[in-house]
MDTraj code that builds the backbone (N, CA, C; nanometers):
import mdtraj as md
import numpy as np

residues = "UNK UNK UNK UNK UNK UNK UNK UNK UNK UNK UNK UNK UNK UNK UNK UNK UNK UNK UNK UNK UNK UNK UNK UNK UNK UNK UNK UNK UNK UNK UNK UNK UNK UNK UNK UNK UNK UNK UNK UNK UNK UNK UNK UNK UNK UNK UNK UNK UNK UNK UNK UNK UNK UNK UNK UNK UNK UNK UNK UNK UNK UNK UNK UNK UNK UNK UNK UNK UNK UNK UNK UNK UNK UNK UNK UNK UNK UNK UNK UNK UNK".split()
xyz = np.array([
    [0.0840, -0.1181, 0.0004],
    [-0.0001, -0.0001, -0.0007],
    [0.0890, 0.1233, 0.0001],
    [0.0619, 0.2116, -0.0914],
    [0.1415, 0.3330, -0.1070],
    [0.0959, 0.4382, -0.0057],
    [0.1913, 0.5007, 0.0690],
    [0.1522, 0.6043, 0.1640],
    [0.0934, 0.7267, 0.0934],
    [-0.0035, 0.7873, 0.1567],
    [-0.0668, 0.9047, 0.0994],
    [0.0262, 1.0258, 0.1084],
    [-0.0049, 1.1271, 0.0307],
    [0.0729, 1.2501, 0.0363],
    [0.0683, 1.3115, 0.1753],
    [-0.0491, 1.3055, 0.2379],
    [-0.0627, 1.3626, 0.3729],
    [0.0281, 1.2921, 0.4728],
    [0.0359, 1.1605, 0.4648],
    [0.1219, 1.0886, 0.5595],
    [0.2683, 1.1168, 0.5313],
    [0.3040, 1.1331, 0.4052],
    [0.4435, 1.1704, 0.3734],
    [0.4773, 1.3092, 0.4259],
    [0.3837, 1.4005, 0.4148],
    [0.4075, 1.5357, 0.4664],
    [0.4195, 1.5363, 0.6181],
    [0.3348, 1.4580, 0.6845],
    [0.3437, 1.4466, 0.8317],
    [0.4782, 1.3876, 0.8719],
    [0.5233, 1.2841, 0.7987],
    [0.6545, 1.2221, 0.8290],
    [0.7651, 1.3226, 0.8065],
    [0.7577, 1.3999, 0.6993],
    [0.8612, 1.5013, 0.6734],
    [0.8640, 1.6073, 0.7827],
    [0.7496, 1.6478, 0.8321],
    [0.7423, 1.7472, 0.9375],
    [0.8008, 1.6936, 1.0671],
    [0.7639, 1.5718, 1.1050],
    [0.8163, 1.5136, 1.2276],
    [0.9672, 1.4868, 1.2175],
    [1.0110, 1.4398, 1.0991],
    [1.1542, 1.4170, 1.0785],
    [1.2323, 1.5485, 1.0911],
    [1.1799, 1.6535, 1.0336],
    [1.2459, 1.7836, 1.0415],
    [1.2604, 1.8287, 1.1856],
    [1.1521, 1.8168, 1.2623],
    [1.1568, 1.8568, 1.4018],
    [1.2530, 1.7699, 1.4834],
    [1.2681, 1.6444, 1.4466],
    [1.3576, 1.5550, 1.5209],
    [1.5029, 1.5704, 1.4774],
    [1.5273, 1.5900, 1.3479],
    [1.6646, 1.5919, 1.2950],
    [1.7325, 1.7264, 1.3171],
    [1.6587, 1.8346, 1.3074],
    [1.7196, 1.9691, 1.3198],
    [1.8024, 1.9866, 1.4475],
    [1.7504, 1.9531, 1.5657],
    [1.8341, 1.9725, 1.6856],
    [1.9565, 1.8825, 1.6874],
    [1.9447, 1.7647, 1.6311],
    [2.0620, 1.6732, 1.6301],
    [2.1695, 1.7273, 1.5362],
    [2.1302, 1.7744, 1.4175],
    [2.2269, 1.8326, 1.3260],
    [2.2936, 1.9538, 1.3900],
    [2.2153, 2.0393, 1.4523],
    [2.2689, 2.1570, 1.5164],
    [2.3701, 2.1187, 1.6252],
    [2.3351, 2.0233, 1.7067],
    [2.4262, 1.9759, 1.8120],
    [2.5564, 1.9218, 1.7538],
    [2.5445, 1.8375, 1.6512],
    [2.6638, 1.7840, 1.5862],
    [2.7502, 1.8934, 1.5275],
    [2.6890, 1.9956, 1.4684],
    [2.7654, 2.1052, 1.4127],
    [2.8392, 2.1838, 1.5204],
    [2.7722, 2.2088, 1.6338],
    [2.8403, 2.2775, 1.7441],
    [2.9591, 2.1984, 1.7942],
    [2.9475, 2.0657, 1.7944],
    [3.0585, 1.9829, 1.8382],
    [3.1690, 1.9784, 1.7310],
    [3.1291, 1.9664, 1.6074],
    [3.2242, 1.9476, 1.4962],
    [3.2995, 2.0730, 1.4568],
    [3.2341, 2.1866, 1.4594],
    [3.2962, 2.3104, 1.4076],
    [3.4294, 2.3463, 1.4757],
    [3.4364, 2.3451, 1.6067],
    [3.5646, 2.3795, 1.6681],
    [3.6751, 2.2773, 1.6390],
    [3.6352, 2.1518, 1.6190],
    [3.7332, 2.0462, 1.5931],
    [3.7851, 2.0482, 1.4488],
    [3.7103, 2.1157, 1.3613],
    [3.7464, 2.1129, 1.2186],
    [3.7679, 2.2539, 1.1645],
    [3.8122, 2.3450, 1.2478],
    [3.8376, 2.4827, 1.2029],
    [3.9418, 2.4787, 1.0890],
    [3.9110, 2.5467, 0.9831],
    [4.0011, 2.5531, 0.8692],
    [3.9779, 2.4449, 0.7642],
    [3.8884, 2.3501, 0.7914],
    [3.8577, 2.2445, 0.6938],
    [3.7639, 2.2986, 0.5883],
    [3.7684, 2.2405, 0.4722],
    [3.6720, 2.2696, 0.3662],
    [3.5361, 2.2112, 0.4056],
    [3.4298, 2.2650, 0.3463],
    [3.2947, 2.2182, 0.3800],
    [3.2758, 2.0711, 0.3451],
    [3.3357, 2.0263, 0.2333],
    [3.3178, 1.8860, 0.1936],
    [3.3854, 1.7932, 0.2941],
    [3.4934, 1.8402, 0.3567],
    [3.5611, 1.7589, 0.4566],
    [3.4783, 1.7463, 0.5839],
    [3.4164, 1.8575, 0.6215],
    [3.3268, 1.8534, 0.7402],
    [3.2086, 1.7638, 0.7135],
    [3.1527, 1.7741, 0.5936],
    [3.0388, 1.6895, 0.5571],
    [3.0770, 1.5427, 0.5560],
    [3.1983, 1.5130, 0.5136],
    [3.2465, 1.3766, 0.5108],
    [3.2515, 1.3169, 0.6519],
    [3.2763, 1.3977, 0.7505],
    [3.2766, 1.3519, 0.8903],
    [3.1343, 1.3520, 0.9468],
    [3.0558, 1.4532, 0.9154],
    [2.9225, 1.4695, 0.9731],
    [2.8227, 1.3656, 0.9228],
    [2.8219, 1.3377, 0.7946],
    [2.7187, 1.2543, 0.7341],
    [2.7118, 1.1129, 0.7945],
    [2.8221, 1.0426, 0.8160],
    [2.8072, 0.9093, 0.8791],
    [2.7452, 0.9138, 1.0193],
    [2.7798, 1.0156, 1.0975],
    [2.7191, 1.0296, 1.2311],
    [2.5699, 1.0566, 1.2200],
    [2.5349, 1.1465, 1.1290],
    [2.3930, 1.1813, 1.1112],
    [2.3145, 1.0639, 1.0569],
    [2.3645, 0.9973, 0.9570],
    [2.2935, 0.8827, 0.8979],
    [2.2716, 0.7752, 1.0028],
    [2.3734, 0.7466, 1.0836],
    [2.3606, 0.6454, 1.1874],
    [2.2589, 0.6875, 1.2942],
    [2.2626, 0.8122, 1.3327],
    [2.1691, 0.8629, 1.4333],
    [2.0260, 0.8569, 1.3819],
    [2.0051, 0.8938, 1.2573],
    [1.8709, 0.8928, 1.1991],
    [1.8189, 0.7482, 1.1910],
    [1.8997, 0.6594, 1.1367],
    [1.8565, 0.5211, 1.1151],
    [1.8371, 0.4446, 1.2467],
    [1.9312, 0.4627, 1.3398],
    [1.9287, 0.3835, 1.4627],
    [1.8479, 0.4421, 1.5756],
    [1.8303, 0.5744, 1.5774],
    [1.7598, 0.6383, 1.6876],
    [1.6326, 0.7124, 1.6489],
    [1.6457, 0.8038, 1.5540],
    [1.5350, 0.8948, 1.5252],
    [1.4175, 0.8228, 1.4574],
    [1.4432, 0.7459, 1.3522],
    [1.3322, 0.6791, 1.2824],
    [1.2595, 0.5796, 1.3742],
    [1.3300, 0.4945, 1.4491],
    [1.2548, 0.4085, 1.5411],
    [1.1740, 0.4850, 1.6453],
    [1.2291, 0.5951, 1.6955],
    [1.1545, 0.6750, 1.7929],
    [1.0302, 0.7369, 1.7279],
    [1.0440, 0.7883, 1.6083],
    [0.9308, 0.8487, 1.5389],
    [0.8247, 0.7418, 1.5109],
    [0.8677, 0.6265, 1.4643],
    [0.7737, 0.5174, 1.4345],
    [0.6986, 0.4756, 1.5596],
    [0.7704, 0.4656, 1.6691],
    [0.7058, 0.4201, 1.7939],
    [0.6073, 0.5231, 1.8492],
    [0.6496, 0.6483, 1.8557],
    [0.5674, 0.7498, 1.9226],
    [0.4743, 0.8266, 1.8305],
    [0.5044, 0.8340, 1.7027],
    [0.4233, 0.9143, 1.6119],
    [0.3640, 0.8319, 1.4967],
    [0.3776, 0.7008, 1.5009],
    [0.3267, 0.6147, 1.3940],
    [0.1805, 0.6376, 1.3599],
    [0.0907, 0.6343, 1.4562],
    [-0.0503, 0.6572, 1.4242],
    [-0.0763, 0.7964, 1.3662],
    [-0.0055, 0.8988, 1.4172],
    [-0.0229, 1.0334, 1.3655],
    [0.0214, 1.0394, 1.2195],
    [0.1346, 0.9791, 1.1874],
    [0.1872, 0.9810, 1.0522],
    [0.0933, 0.9030, 0.9594],
    [0.0436, 0.7895, 1.0056],
    [-0.0446, 0.7063, 0.9232],
    [-0.1832, 0.7698, 0.9061],
    [-0.2170, 0.8656, 0.9938],
    [-0.3453, 0.9313, 0.9845],
    [-0.4545, 0.8604, 1.0631],
    [-0.4142, 0.7777, 1.1573],
    [-0.5101, 0.7088, 1.2442],
    [-0.5162, 0.7786, 1.3778],
    [-0.6238, 0.7565, 1.4486],
    [-0.6370, 0.8115, 1.5818],
    [-0.5458, 0.7352, 1.6773],
    [-0.5295, 0.7874, 1.7973],
    [-0.4394, 0.7275, 1.8972],
    [-0.4839, 0.5878, 1.9345],
    [-0.4029, 0.5211, 2.0128],
    [-0.4270, 0.3822, 2.0520],
    [-0.5600, 0.3639, 2.1265],
    [-0.6137, 0.4695, 2.1842],
    [-0.7408, 0.4600, 2.2555],
    [-0.8515, 0.4164, 2.1605],
    [-0.8490, 0.4608, 2.0375],
    [-0.9490, 0.4232, 1.9401],
    [-0.9343, 0.2750, 1.9019],
    [-0.8112, 0.2265, 1.8940],
    [-0.7859, 0.0894, 1.8574],
    [-0.8304, -0.0043, 1.9659],
    [-0.8233, 0.0372, 2.0936],
    [-0.8624, -0.0463, 2.2050],
    [-1.0154, -0.0633, 2.2146],
    [-1.0886, 0.0315, 2.1571],
    [-1.2347, 0.0281, 2.1688],
    [-1.2999, -0.0784, 2.0826],
])
top = md.Topology()
chain = top.add_chain()
for i, resn in enumerate(residues, 1):
    res = top.add_residue(resn, chain, resSeq=i)
    for name in ("N", "CA", "C"):
        top.add_atom(name, md.element.get_by_symbol(name[0]), res)
traj = md.Trajectory(xyz[None], top)
């Protein structure tokens, strides 16, 4: 079953809210350690950390806590009824 546009937009919104603070934190940590590096070199260091964080922490957390919201279903209370 193909996800609807609305569920994709909800997932994009939740991902943005979850990923932005992590990226910002990593940049605050990385910038002083890589002063004078080219942007592609910083990205080469940043991307593996970000990809791992997103795949191993953020997506499972979003799926667990926001799955019904993203899918467009009501909370678990409706499912229990």
